[in-house]
One Martini backbone bead per residue (centre of mass of N, CA, C, O) as a GRO file, in nm:
protein
  518
    1MET     BB    1  -9.108 -24.209  15.643
    2SER     BB    2  -8.948 -23.930  15.589
    3ALA     BB    3  -8.797 -23.712  15.342
    4THR     BB    4  -8.511 -23.734  15.511
    5ALA     BB    5  -8.189 -23.595  15.636
    6PHE     BB    6  -7.885 -23.658  15.807
    7ILE     BB    7  -7.567 -23.470  15.827
    8SER     BB    8  -7.212 -23.496  15.917
    9THR     BB    9  -6.949 -23.375  16.051
   10THR     BB   10  -6.710 -23.323  16.225
   11ILE     BB   11  -6.560 -23.167  16.513
   12PRO     BB   12  -6.303 -22.966  16.533
   13TYR     BB   13  -6.038 -22.855  16.648
   14VAL     BB   14  -5.923 -22.502  16.754
   15ASN     BB   15  -5.595 -22.475  16.798
   16ALA     BB   16  -5.601 -22.419  16.482
   17GLN     BB   17  -5.585 -22.404  16.170
   18PRO     BB   18  -5.693 -22.530  15.892
   19HIS     BB   19  -5.666 -22.801  15.683
   20LEU     BB   20  -5.707 -23.006  15.412
   21GLY     BB   21  -5.862 -23.226  15.568
   22HIS     BB   22  -6.097 -23.056  15.630
   23ALA     BB   23  -6.183 -22.986  15.346
   24PHE     BB   24  -6.247 -23.270  15.260
   25GLU     BB   25  -6.480 -23.324  15.450
   26TYR     BB   26  -6.656 -23.092  15.366
   27VAL     BB   27  -6.681 -23.163  15.061
   28GLN     BB   28  -6.782 -23.441  15.085
   29THR     BB   29  -7.043 -23.383  15.256
   30ASP     BB   30  -7.163 -23.179  15.061
   31SER     BB   31  -7.199 -23.385  14.823
   32PHE     BB   32  -7.392 -23.572  14.982
   33ALA     BB   33  -7.612 -23.367  15.047
   34ARG     BB   34  -7.676 -23.278  14.757
   35HIS     BB   35  -7.761 -23.552  14.666
   36MET     BB   36  -7.999 -23.596  14.875
   37MET     BB   37  -8.169 -23.340  14.764
   38ARG     BB   38  -8.310 -23.483  14.529
   39GLN     BB   39  -8.512 -23.647  14.766
   40ARG     BB   40  -8.450 -23.451  15.019
   41ASP     BB   41  -8.448 -23.329  15.326
   42VAL     BB   42  -8.168 -23.149  15.469
   43PHE     BB   43  -7.940 -23.183  15.750
   44PHE     BB   44  -7.648 -22.984  15.790
   45LEU     BB   45  -7.361 -23.049  16.000
   46SER     BB   46  -7.142 -22.844  16.199
   47GLY     BB   47  -6.831 -22.749  16.375
   48SER     BB   48  -6.686 -22.710  16.711
   49ASP     BB   49  -6.416 -22.830  16.927
   50GLU     BB   50  -6.361 -22.655  17.247
   51ASN     BB   51  -6.317 -22.869  17.519
   52SER     BB   52  -6.008 -22.904  17.494
   53LEU     BB   53  -5.675 -22.941  17.587
   54LYS     BB   54  -5.553 -22.836  17.327
   55ASN     BB   55  -5.672 -22.548  17.357
   56VAL     BB   56  -5.545 -22.473  17.624
   57LEU     BB   57  -5.244 -22.511  17.539
   58ALA     BB   58  -5.248 -22.306  17.310
   59ALA     BB   59  -5.321 -22.064  17.482
   60GLN     BB   60  -5.074 -22.078  17.674
   61ARG     BB   61  -4.858 -22.030  17.455
   62GLU     BB   62  -4.994 -21.739  17.385
   63GLY     BB   63  -5.122 -21.598  17.652
   64ILE     BB   64  -5.433 -21.679  17.639
   65ALA     BB   65  -5.741 -21.730  17.652
   66THR     BB   66  -5.933 -21.988  17.554
   67GLN     BB   67  -6.178 -21.833  17.447
   68GLN     BB   68  -6.017 -21.645  17.265
   69LEU     BB   69  -5.899 -21.873  17.083
   70VAL     BB   70  -6.168 -22.000  16.982
   71ASP     BB   71  -6.303 -21.743  16.873
   72ARG     BB   72  -6.081 -21.704  16.655
   73ASN     BB   73  -6.046 -21.990  16.515
   74VAL     BB   74  -6.340 -22.043  16.420
   75ARG     BB   75  -6.331 -21.842  16.187
   76TYR     BB   76  -6.153 -22.007  15.991
   77PHE     BB   77  -6.371 -22.230  15.947
   78GLU     BB   78  -6.599 -22.051  15.849
   79ARG     BB   79  -6.441 -21.936  15.605
   80LEU     BB   80  -6.392 -22.204  15.461
   81ILE     BB   81  -6.685 -22.285  15.417
   82GLU     BB   82  -6.747 -22.044  15.241
   83ALA     BB   83  -6.515 -22.078  15.021
   84LEU     BB   84  -6.634 -22.388  14.947
   85GLY     BB   85  -6.952 -22.399  14.945
   86ILE     BB   86  -7.082 -22.483  15.218
   87GLY     BB   87  -7.419 -22.607  15.307
   88VAL     BB   88  -7.487 -22.537  15.599
   89ASP     BB   89  -7.734 -22.525  15.862
   90HIS     BB   90  -7.524 -22.578  16.108
   91PHE     BB   91  -7.307 -22.426  16.364
   92ILE     BB   92  -7.146 -22.567  16.632
   93ARG     BB   93  -7.062 -22.461  16.971
   94THR     BB   94  -6.938 -22.613  17.265
   95SER     BB   95  -6.875 -22.344  17.458
   96VAL     BB   96  -7.163 -22.163  17.383
   97SER     BB   97  -7.390 -22.364  17.359
   98ALA     BB   98  -7.672 -22.412  17.532
   99GLU     BB   99  -7.779 -22.667  17.387
  100HIS     BB  100  -7.527 -22.838  17.425
  101ILE     BB  101  -7.492 -22.830  17.734
  102ALA     BB  102  -7.774 -22.949  17.795
  103GLY     BB  103  -7.738 -23.213  17.631
  104ALA     BB  104  -7.492 -23.331  17.764
  105THR     BB  105  -7.611 -23.340  18.047
  106GLU     BB  106  -7.859 -23.519  17.988
  107ILE     BB  107  -7.710 -23.767  17.887
  108TRP     BB  108  -7.555 -23.815  18.141
  109LYS     BB  109  -7.803 -23.865  18.323
  110ARG     BB  110  -7.903 -24.113  18.164
  111LEU     BB  111  -7.658 -24.292  18.211
  112GLU     BB  112  -7.685 -24.281  18.517
  113ALA     BB  113  -7.973 -24.390  18.543
  114ARG     BB  114  -7.884 -24.669  18.404
  115GLY     BB  115  -7.594 -24.750  18.543
  116ASP     BB  116  -7.331 -24.642  18.342
  117ILE     BB  117  -7.191 -24.501  18.600
  118TYR     BB  118  -6.859 -24.486  18.746
  119SER     BB  119  -6.597 -24.511  18.995
  120LYS     BB  120  -6.232 -24.496  18.937
  121ASP     BB  121  -5.921 -24.591  18.935
  122TYR     BB  122  -5.662 -24.459  18.697
  123GLU     BB  123  -5.430 -24.589  18.446
  124GLY     BB  124  -5.262 -24.426  18.161
  125LEU     BB  125  -5.213 -24.367  17.816
  126TYR     BB  126  -5.193 -24.022  17.695
  127CYS     BB  127  -5.311 -23.836  17.416
  128VAL     BB  128  -5.366 -23.512  17.346
  129GLY     BB  129  -5.407 -23.510  17.037
  130CYS     BB  130  -5.649 -23.735  17.069
  131GLU     BB  131  -5.787 -23.759  17.338
  132GLN     BB  132  -5.648 -24.051  17.428
  133PHE     BB  133  -5.635 -24.364  17.525
  134TYR     BB  134  -5.367 -24.622  17.538
  135ALA     BB  135  -5.261 -24.915  17.463
  136PRO     BB  136  -4.955 -25.054  17.432
  137ALA     BB  137  -5.041 -25.221  17.166
  138GLU     BB  138  -5.120 -24.942  16.997
  139LEU     BB  139  -4.844 -24.872  16.968
  140VAL     BB  140  -4.557 -24.719  16.797
  141ASP     BB  141  -4.281 -24.732  16.936
  142GLY     BB  142  -4.432 -24.585  17.190
  143LYS     BB  143  -4.637 -24.438  16.995
  144CYS     BB  144  -4.858 -24.252  16.852
  145PRO     BB  145  -5.002 -24.329  16.545
  146GLU     BB  146  -5.086 -24.029  16.475
  147HIS     BB  147  -4.847 -23.826  16.627
  148LEU     BB  148  -4.569 -23.945  16.715
  149THR     BB  149  -4.603 -23.957  17.035
  150VAL     BB  150  -4.548 -23.975  17.369
  151PRO     BB  151  -4.732 -24.071  17.607
  152GLU     BB  152  -4.900 -24.001  17.904
  153MET     BB  153  -4.897 -24.075  18.233
  154ILE     BB  154  -5.211 -24.144  18.403
  155SER     BB  155  -5.335 -24.057  18.734
  156GLU     BB  156  -5.681 -24.120  18.839
  157GLN     BB  157  -6.004 -24.025  18.925
  158ASN     BB  158  -6.283 -24.156  18.743
  159LEU     BB  159  -6.540 -24.171  18.519
  160PHE     BB  160  -6.740 -24.446  18.401
  161PHE     BB  161  -6.836 -24.633  18.117
  162ARG     BB  162  -7.039 -24.923  18.026
  163LEU     BB  163  -6.942 -25.051  17.744
  164SER     BB  164  -6.950 -25.363  17.788
  165ARG     BB  165  -7.268 -25.381  17.780
  166TYR     BB  166  -7.269 -25.317  17.439
  167ALA     BB  167  -7.164 -25.536  17.245
  168GLU     BB  168  -7.417 -25.692  17.144
  169PRO     BB  169  -7.592 -25.452  17.048
  170LEU     BB  170  -7.385 -25.354  16.842
  171LEU     BB  171  -7.368 -25.603  16.666
  172ALA     BB  172  -7.664 -25.607  16.588
  173GLU     BB  173  -7.661 -25.342  16.434
  174LEU     BB  174  -7.440 -25.420  16.225
  175GLU     BB  175  -7.547 -25.711  16.120
  176SER     BB  176  -7.832 -25.594  16.031
  177GLY     BB  177  -7.785 -25.286  15.905
  178ARG     BB  178  -7.886 -25.044  16.079
  179MET     BB  179  -7.568 -25.007  16.092
  180ARG     BB  180  -7.351 -24.857  15.864
  181VAL     BB  181  -7.024 -24.914  15.711
  182PHE     BB  182  -6.796 -24.702  15.532
  183PRO     BB  183  -6.630 -24.929  15.443
  184GLU     BB  184  -6.605 -25.263  15.494
  185SER     BB  185  -6.329 -25.256  15.633
  186ARG     BB  186  -6.445 -25.084  15.874
  187LEU     BB  187  -6.648 -25.281  15.971
  188ASN     BB  188  -6.443 -25.502  16.041
  189GLU     BB  189  -6.293 -25.327  16.249
  190VAL     BB  190  -6.523 -25.294  16.445
  191THR     BB  191  -6.607 -25.585  16.502
  192SER     BB  192  -6.334 -25.677  16.599
  193PHE     BB  193  -6.319 -25.485  16.844
  194ILE     BB  194  -6.571 -25.590  16.989
  195ARG     BB  195  -6.495 -25.900  16.994
  196SER     BB  196  -6.230 -25.848  17.181
  197GLY     BB  197  -6.343 -25.650  17.381
  198LEU     BB  198  -6.494 -25.431  17.604
  199ASP     BB  199  -6.409 -25.152  17.771
  200ASP     BB  200  -6.430 -24.937  17.989
  201ILE     BB  201  -6.465 -24.577  17.999
  202SER     BB  202  -6.343 -24.274  18.029
  203ILE     BB  203  -6.558 -23.961  18.104
  204SER     BB  204  -6.341 -23.801  18.281
  205ARG     BB  205  -6.186 -23.501  18.427
  206SER     BB  206  -5.993 -23.321  18.592
  207VAL     BB  207  -5.987 -22.996  18.654
  208GLU     BB  208  -5.683 -22.975  18.669
  209ARG     BB  209  -5.617 -23.116  18.391
  210ALA     BB  210  -5.832 -22.912  18.241
  211ARG     BB  211  -5.789 -22.617  18.351
  212GLY     BB  212  -6.112 -22.552  18.394
  213TRP     BB  213  -6.208 -22.696  18.116
  214GLY     BB  214  -6.546 -22.751  18.065
  215ILE     BB  215  -6.797 -22.965  18.132
  216PRO     BB  216  -6.968 -23.031  18.397
  217VAL     BB  217  -7.044 -23.257  18.609
  218PRO     BB  218  -7.385 -23.354  18.701
  219ASP     BB  219  -7.249 -23.355  19.018
  220SER     BB  220  -7.189 -23.266  19.344
  221ASP     BB  221  -6.970 -23.507  19.392
  222SER     BB  222  -6.813 -23.402  19.095
  223ASP     BB  223  -6.672 -23.098  19.099
  224SER     BB  224  -6.375 -23.212  19.002
  225GLN     BB  225  -6.530 -23.264  18.717
  226VAL     BB  226  -6.516 -23.320  18.373
  227MET     BB  227  -6.592 -23.378  18.065
  228TYR     BB  228  -6.498 -23.562  17.829
  229VAL     BB  229  -6.470 -23.438  17.526
  230TRP     BB  230  -6.604 -23.669  17.359
  231ILE     BB  231  -6.869 -23.685  17.519
  232ASP     BB  232  -6.948 -23.407  17.463
  233ALA     BB  233  -6.913 -23.390  17.144
  234LEU     BB  234  -7.104 -23.623  17.037
  235THR     BB  235  -7.377 -23.470  17.130
  236ASN     BB  236  -7.407 -23.254  16.899
  237TYR     BB  237  -7.596 -23.402  16.692
  238VAL     BB  238  -7.856 -23.360  16.883
  239ASN     BB  239  -7.829 -23.074  17.001
  240ALA     BB  240  -7.866 -22.912  16.725
  241LEU     BB  241  -8.184 -23.022  16.723
  242GLY     BB  242  -8.316 -23.005  17.018
  243TRP     BB  243  -8.388 -23.269  17.200
  244THR     BB  244  -8.470 -23.158  17.484
  245ARG     BB  245  -8.730 -23.008  17.331
  246ASP     BB  246  -8.855 -23.162  17.098
  247THR     BB  247  -8.818 -23.074  16.817
  248GLU     BB  248  -8.883 -23.070  16.484
  249ASN     BB  249  -8.589 -23.135  16.395
  250TYR     BB  250  -8.554 -23.384  16.568
  251ARG     BB  251  -8.786 -23.541  16.449
  252ARG     BB  252  -8.721 -23.524  16.136
  253PHE     BB  253  -8.375 -23.573  16.154
  254TRP     BB  254  -8.385 -23.832  16.368
  255VAL     BB  255  -8.648 -23.997  16.441
  256ASP     BB  256  -8.815 -23.991  16.141
  257THR     BB  257  -8.571 -24.093  15.999
  258ASP     BB  258  -8.354 -24.312  15.774
  259LYS     BB  259  -8.111 -24.084  15.780
  260ARG     BB  260  -7.807 -24.102  15.970
  261VAL     BB  261  -7.504 -23.922  15.904
  262HIS     BB  262  -7.150 -23.987  15.937
  263VAL     BB  263  -6.852 -23.802  15.881
  264MET     BB  264  -6.508 -23.936  15.874
  265GLY     BB  265  -6.217 -24.020  15.999
  266LYS     BB  266  -6.036 -24.301  16.084
  267GLY     BB  267  -5.932 -24.198  16.377
  268VAL     BB  268  -6.271 -24.182  16.480
  269LEU     BB  269  -6.434 -24.444  16.454
  270ARG     BB  270  -6.470 -24.552  16.748
  271PHE     BB  271  -6.640 -24.316  16.850
  272HIS     BB  272  -6.885 -24.347  16.624
  273ALA     BB  273  -6.919 -24.689  16.626
  274VAL     BB  274  -6.922 -24.723  16.954
  275TYR     BB  275  -6.955 -24.499  17.171
  276TRP     BB  276  -7.196 -24.344  17.065
  277PRO     BB  277  -7.407 -24.575  17.031
  278ALA     BB  278  -7.388 -24.659  17.327
  279MET     BB  279  -7.490 -24.396  17.442
  280LEU     BB  280  -7.767 -24.409  17.297
  281LEU     BB  281  -7.866 -24.673  17.419
  282SER     BB  282  -7.856 -24.570  17.711
  283ALA     BB  283  -8.045 -24.299  17.642
  284GLY     BB  284  -8.272 -24.378  17.424
  285LEU     BB  285  -8.162 -24.325  17.126
  286PRO     BB  286  -8.110 -24.295  16.811
  287LEU     BB  287  -7.915 -24.417  16.570
  288PRO     BB  288  -7.707 -24.432  16.340
  289THR     BB  289  -7.709 -24.553  15.998
  290GLU     BB  290  -7.433 -24.403  15.892
  291VAL     BB  291  -7.074 -24.464  15.842
  292VAL     BB  292  -6.830 -24.245  15.703
  293VAL     BB  293  -6.488 -24.334  15.595
  294HIS     BB  294  -6.197 -24.160  15.567
  295GLY     BB  295  -5.903 -24.066  15.483
  296TYR     BB  296  -5.590 -23.932  15.412
  297ILE     BB  297  -5.410 -23.654  15.358
  298THR     BB  298  -5.094 -23.640  15.198
  299SER     BB  299  -4.729 -23.591  15.236
  300ALA     BB  300  -4.513 -23.802  15.139
  301GLY     BB  301  -4.706 -24.015  15.313
  302GLN     BB  302  -4.799 -23.797  15.523
  303LYS     BB  303  -4.993 -23.678  15.737
  304LEU     BB  304  -5.184 -23.417  15.781
  305SER     BB  305  -5.066 -23.179  16.039
  306LYS     BB  306  -5.027 -22.959  16.280
  307SER     BB  307  -4.831 -23.122  16.470
  308LEU     BB  308  -4.633 -23.201  16.215
  309GLY     BB  309  -4.600 -22.938  16.013
  310ASN     BB  310  -4.770 -23.024  15.710
  311ALA     BB  311  -4.977 -22.818  15.650
  312VAL     BB  312  -5.235 -22.725  15.432
  313ASP     BB  313  -5.372 -22.430  15.307
  314PRO     BB  314  -5.691 -22.397  15.180
  315MET     BB  315  -5.728 -22.090  15.149
  316ASP     BB  316  -5.487 -22.048  14.967
  317LEU     BB  317  -5.590 -22.225  14.736
  318VAL     BB  318  -5.855 -22.072  14.680
  319GLU     BB  319  -5.719 -21.794  14.626
  320ARG     BB  320  -5.529 -21.912  14.379
  321TYR     BB  321  -5.752 -22.135  14.226
  322GLY     BB  322  -6.026 -22.187  14.351
  323GLN     BB  323  -6.305 -22.364  14.418
  324ASP     BB  324  -6.321 -22.567  14.184
  325ALA     BB  325  -6.036 -22.687  14.199
  326VAL     BB  326  -6.047 -22.796  14.486
  327ARG     BB  327  -6.299 -22.964  14.475
  328TYR     BB  328  -6.229 -23.140  14.237
  329LEU     BB  329  -5.978 -23.277  14.343
  330LEU     BB  330  -6.092 -23.405  14.602
  331LEU     BB  331  -6.327 -23.573  14.438
  332ALA     BB  332  -6.162 -23.691  14.174
  333ASP     BB  333  -5.871 -23.787  14.314
  334PHE     BB  334  -5.986 -23.891  14.582
  335SER     BB  335  -6.046 -24.121  14.797
  336PRO     BB  336  -6.319 -24.185  15.009
  337PHE     BB  337  -6.134 -24.415  15.189
  338GLY     BB  338  -5.840 -24.335  15.135
  339ASP     BB  339  -5.539 -24.244  15.072
  340GLY     BB  340  -5.368 -23.927  14.966
  341ASP     BB  341  -5.170 -23.733  14.758
  342PHE     BB  342  -5.052 -23.399  14.754
  343SER     BB  343  -5.055 -23.153  14.477
  344GLU     BB  344  -5.048 -22.869  14.291
  345GLU     BB  345  -4.989 -22.999  14.013
  346ARG     BB  346  -5.246 -23.183  14.023
  347LEU     BB  347  -5.457 -22.962  14.044
  348VAL     BB  348  -5.393 -22.818  13.774
  349SER     BB  349  -5.415 -23.066  13.586
  350ARG     BB  350  -5.708 -23.141  13.637
  351TYR     BB  351  -5.835 -22.875  13.568
  352ASN     BB  352  -5.727 -22.840  13.278
  353THR     BB  353  -5.824 -23.109  13.159
  354ASP     BB  354  -6.131 -23.131  13.266
  355LEU     BB  355  -6.249 -22.831  13.283
  356ALA     BB  356  -6.119 -22.666  13.053
  357ASN     BB  357  -6.086 -22.873  12.812
  358GLY     BB  358  -6.347 -23.041  12.852
  359LEU     BB  359  -6.599 -22.886  12.961
  360GLY     BB  360  -6.545 -22.593  12.871
  361ASN     BB  361  -6.527 -22.666  12.566
  362LEU     BB  362  -6.810 -22.770  12.536
  363VAL     BB  363  -6.970 -22.517  12.609
  364SER     BB  364  -6.843 -22.334  12.404
  365ARG     BB  365  -6.922 -22.488  12.147
  366ILE     BB  366  -7.231 -22.487  12.171
  367THR     BB  367  -7.279 -22.182  12.202
  368ALA     BB  368  -7.124 -22.078  11.956
  369MET     BB  369  -7.274 -22.238  11.736
  370THR     BB  370  -7.561 -22.137  11.796
  371VAL     BB  371  -7.490 -21.841  11.728
  372ARG     BB  372  -7.359 -21.885  11.440
  373TYR     BB  373  -7.590 -22.086  11.298
  374ARG     BB  374  -7.873 -21.980  11.488
  375ASP     BB  375  -7.875 -21.702  11.635
  376GLY     BB  376  -7.923 -21.837  11.945
  377ALA     BB  377  -8.131 -22.062  11.850
  378LEU     BB  378  -8.256 -22.350  11.949
  379PRO     BB  379  -8.304 -22.621  11.782
  380ALA     BB  380  -8.456 -22.879  11.670
  381SER     BB  381  -8.476 -23.217  11.650
  382GLY     BB  382  -8.399 -23.474  11.479
  383ALA     BB  383  -8.326 -23.758  11.387
  384LEU     BB  384  -8.171 -24.045  11.516
  385ASP     BB  385  -7.870 -24.167  11.491
  386ALA     BB  386  -7.617 -24.352  11.598
  387PRO     BB  387  -7.458 -24.120  11.746
  388GLU     BB  388  -7.698 -24.024  11.911
  389THR     BB  389  -7.772 -24.284  12.051
  390ALA     BB  390  -7.496 -24.313  12.193
  391LEU     BB  391  -7.525 -24.052  12.355
  392VAL     BB  392  -7.782 -24.113  12.508
  393GLU     BB  393  -7.680 -24.372  12.645
  394GLN     BB  394  -7.448 -24.231  12.798
  395ALA     BB  395  -7.624 -24.039  12.962
  396LEU     BB  396  -7.786 -24.264  13.114
  397THR     BB  397  -7.548 -24.413  13.230
  398SER     BB  398  -7.397 -24.188  13.380
  399THR     BB  399  -7.628 -24.114  13.563
  400ALA     BB  400  -7.677 -24.391  13.703
  401GLU     BB  401  -7.376 -24.441  13.798
  402SER     BB  402  -7.338 -24.179  13.962
  403LEU     BB  403  -7.573 -24.207  14.158
  404SER     BB  404  -7.484 -24.485  14.272
  405ALA     BB  405  -7.213 -24.396  14.382
  406MET     BB  406  -7.337 -24.187  14.583
  407ASP     BB  407  -7.495 -24.397  14.746
  408ARG     BB  408  -7.186 -24.513  14.826
  409TYR     BB  409  -6.985 -24.263  14.869
  410ASP     BB  410  -6.844 -24.231  14.556
  411HIS     BB  411  -6.716 -23.959  14.417
  412ARG     BB  412  -6.496 -24.057  14.218
  413GLU     BB  413  -6.683 -24.248  14.052
  414ALA     BB  414  -6.894 -24.036  13.976
  415LEU     BB  415  -6.703 -23.847  13.812
  416ALA     BB  416  -6.604 -24.058  13.611
  417ARG     BB  417  -6.884 -24.096  13.480
  418VAL     BB  418  -6.926 -23.806  13.392
  419TRP     BB  419  -6.665 -23.803  13.208
  420ASP     BB  420  -6.769 -23.996  12.997
  421LEU     BB  421  -6.965 -23.785  12.881
  422VAL     BB  422  -6.772 -23.560  12.807
  423ARG     BB  423  -6.606 -23.728  12.605
  424LYS     BB  424  -6.838 -23.817  12.427
  425ALA     BB  425  -6.933 -23.536  12.340
  426ASN     BB  426  -6.674 -23.442  12.205
  427ALA     BB  427  -6.654 -23.677  12.007
  428TYR     BB  428  -6.922 -23.619  11.869
  429VAL     BB  429  -6.852 -23.343  11.756
  430ASP     BB  430  -6.609 -23.441  11.588
  431GLU     BB  431  -6.771 -23.650  11.414
  432ARG     BB  432  -7.002 -23.441  11.305
  433ALA     BB  433  -6.896 -23.172  11.219
  434PRO     BB  434  -7.075 -22.890  11.215
  435TRP     BB  435  -6.897 -22.710  11.021
  436HIS     BB  436  -6.957 -22.886  10.773
  437LEU     BB  437  -7.263 -22.875  10.782
  438ALA     BB  438  -7.283 -22.566  10.752
  439ARG     BB  439  -7.150 -22.551  10.471
  440SER     BB  440  -7.364 -22.730  10.332
  441ALA     BB  441  -7.610 -22.564  10.408
  442GLU     BB  442  -7.523 -22.301  10.257
  443GLN     BB  443  -7.545 -22.486   9.978
  444GLY     BB  444  -7.845 -22.635  10.020
  445ASP     BB  445  -7.833 -22.872  10.238
  446THR     BB  446  -8.099 -22.998  10.410
  447GLU     BB  447  -7.972 -23.240  10.559
  448ALA     BB  448  -7.740 -23.086  10.699
  449ALA     BB  449  -7.929 -22.891  10.852
  450ARG     BB  450  -8.070 -23.113  11.025
  451SER     BB  451  -7.813 -23.226  11.147
  452LEU     BB  452  -7.726 -22.968  11.287
  453ASP     BB  453  -7.964 -22.941  11.472
  454THR     BB  454  -7.919 -23.213  11.618
  455VAL     BB  455  -7.641 -23.153  11.739
  456LEU     BB  456  -7.716 -22.898  11.900
  457HIS     BB  457  -7.938 -23.025  12.068
  458GLN     BB  458  -7.793 -23.278  12.190
  459THR     BB  459  -7.561 -23.123  12.323
  460TYR     BB  460  -7.728 -22.951  12.505
  461LEU     BB  461  -7.857 -23.178  12.668
  462VAL     BB  462  -7.587 -23.272  12.791
  463VAL     BB  463  -7.500 -23.007  12.926
  464ARG     BB  464  -7.743 -22.979  13.106
  465ARG     BB  465  -7.694 -23.252  13.255
  466LEU     BB  466  -7.419 -23.168  13.368
  467GLY     BB  467  -7.509 -22.936  13.537
  468VAL     BB  468  -7.669 -23.118  13.732
  469LEU     BB  469  -7.466 -23.344  13.807
  470LEU     BB  470  -7.245 -23.128  13.930
  471ARG     BB  471  -7.366 -22.992  14.189
  472PRO     BB  472  -7.224 -23.159  14.429
  473PHE     BB  473  -6.925 -23.071  14.342
  474VAL     BB  474  -6.968 -22.791  14.151
  475PRO     BB  475  -7.196 -22.551  14.208
  476ASP     BB  476  -7.089 -22.298  14.066
  477ALA     BB  477  -7.043 -22.433  13.788
  478SER     BB  478  -7.325 -22.532  13.746
  479ALA     BB  479  -7.460 -22.255  13.736
  480ARG     BB  480  -7.294 -22.148  13.491
  481ILE     BB  481  -7.385 -22.354  13.285
  482LEU     BB  482  -7.690 -22.301  13.298
  483THR     BB  483  -7.673 -21.997  13.236
  484ALA     BB  484  -7.545 -22.032  12.951
  485LEU     BB  485  -7.829 -22.192  12.867
  486ASN     BB  486  -8.074 -22.038  12.995
  487GLU     BB  487  -8.107 -22.168  13.279
  488ASP     BB  488  -8.183 -22.281  13.569
  489PRO     BB  489  -7.957 -22.317  13.827
  490GLN     BB  490  -8.193 -22.525  13.979
  491LEU     BB  491  -8.215 -22.749  13.810
  492GLN     BB  492  -8.380 -23.056  13.768
  493GLU     BB  493  -8.407 -23.374  13.671
  494LYS     BB  494  -8.724 -23.362  13.609
  495ASP     BB  495  -8.654 -23.126  13.378
  496LEU     BB  496  -8.492 -23.280  13.137
  497SER     BB  497  -8.752 -23.338  12.947
  498ALA     BB  498  -8.753 -23.066  12.847
  499ASP     BB  499  -8.804 -22.863  12.569
  500PRO     BB  500  -8.550 -22.624  12.441
  501SER     BB  501  -8.668 -22.521  12.201
  502GLY     BB  502  -8.579 -22.173  12.127
  503ARG     BB  503  -8.364 -22.107  12.297
  504ARG     BB  504  -8.168 -21.849  12.418
  505ILE     BB  505  -7.821 -21.803  12.320
  506GLU     BB  506  -7.503 -21.737  12.439
  507LYS     BB  507  -7.184 -21.690  12.449
  508ALA     BB  508  -6.969 -21.832  12.657
  509PRO     BB  509  -6.771 -21.775  12.882
  510PRO     BB  510  -6.505 -21.847  13.044
  511LEU     BB  511  -6.537 -22.102  13.297
  512PHE     BB  512  -6.207 -22.219  13.282
  513PRO     BB  513  -5.949 -22.092  13.339
  514LYS     BB  514  -5.642 -22.120  13.320
  515LEU     BB  515  -5.372 -22.273  13.500
  516GLU     BB  516  -5.100 -22.212  13.731
  517VAL     BB  517  -4.845 -22.261  13.925
  518ALA     BB  518  -4.798 -22.039  14.210
   0.00000   0.00000   0.00000
């Protein structure tokens, strides 16, 4: 296998502007992608799901064409991606991408050729918000569990996919570990769902109910049907790689890689861990290797949602508090797998405590002392005593534990281990008190002078390491830290063994100015 990886966010509906939950998934996935880049070439995909009835209804409420609405709203998502520093390689749009439409059509044809598509009359409870049919037992007090609205009873003749045919093959993929689900509780949820019995699923909608919007079913006998939005949307992951043309990207990042990762919220787990792999099995394409499932960001315990009217505007947060503060809060404060409550007070508190007072103070101290005591030239290190040995051990431990946590998609744990090193380094500086060593050195104490050199050098090594470790989480801040040390902003872990003695350093400007709740 080649040293490559594919990773994707889900593609959100664009019936309204993005909320903080979208920002969470973008930042999560970006941190995972940047972590993978340590050892792999990575293809990072995102995009917009534009062929949904939700978009049609939103356009009708505004009195504009659906294409006009999605063209306008997709720009909000693209601007958020840019504002958050999300390093996507491709952003796919399902209503306008010829590659996507061709790929969705070809996968449909493959499912049909396999004998996995048939027609039947159907009646069921449908939630437009989820774009999903629900069984009565899945409702909560007769309402959709996601949107808290009463589903609509729909009766029509649709085309169905023989999902029931793939229960055993799906279980084999999951139980063998060829397709992994994080966290384990979600794996248990998926396997329990499959073992309870898979029903065939409706994969088309009438043109009338779809209001003429969507990708047509590729069959002249079914010209009154369009593809169900999820069946269309899920194919984006391979369509973006140009699978129908057997492109180099498709080969490198889907067929020949051992890491095909989808990141998503818990509400769409079934689509990604059951429906999509079953479609791939039917079409004869490789399956994802890892499905990473996050919880919801809540407000007063309630899921943030455009339809529930409690959405938090992430662009507004970035504009008022900055990219570092928003990214850091989402990755350091929120569980990668569970729900968590958001508040601006918490955002400001974590930023000021960890970034401004903790990390920013450490960078300021080491650069200022190097300028003051050694005229900006980093001295060589002397022999290591117990405090230095403990600092080095903490640096190695924090590095190993942080990287291991990211291998498990646990960004919160990874940052917690990085901050063990930040605290240790600040405590080391306080313990060694280089200002006292400098005073003694000025009075002719050569041993104090050597100890001062060692403190400056060893603290520099820690700050340099922190700059590299933090790249997946706060990439702009990482670059500023390394620049403050006169290092390459793209310095890699393999270069941390290089001796920086003699490097010229200037006092760093404030890297993390204090914030107040705006």
